[in-house]
C-alpha positions, 0 to 999 in steps of 0.5 A: 487452403481457405477460400472466399465464401460465396457471396452474391455479386452486386453488379452495381457496386463494382470498381471500374476494373471489375465492371470491365472484366464482367463486360468482357466475360459477357462478350466472350459468352462466359458470364453465365458460367462465372455468375453460376460457378465463379471465376474458378470455373474458367480455364487458364486460357479463358481467364488469360483471354479476359486479361488480355482484352482488359489490357487492350481496352485500357490501352485504347482508353488511355490513347483516346484521352 
């Protein structure tokens, strides 16, 4: 299976959803590992936690409007 090439991540060119994902990874102390080894270095439990927190934050933002 062909994977994506390792390109440097430009944090200033991310979509709002991507920014949120990176912010949550940082809050959980996982950002260093993601930056060094990519998202594949995380376990399914860790990625699920990030996804769950993203959903929670999006819902909070929607309710605040």
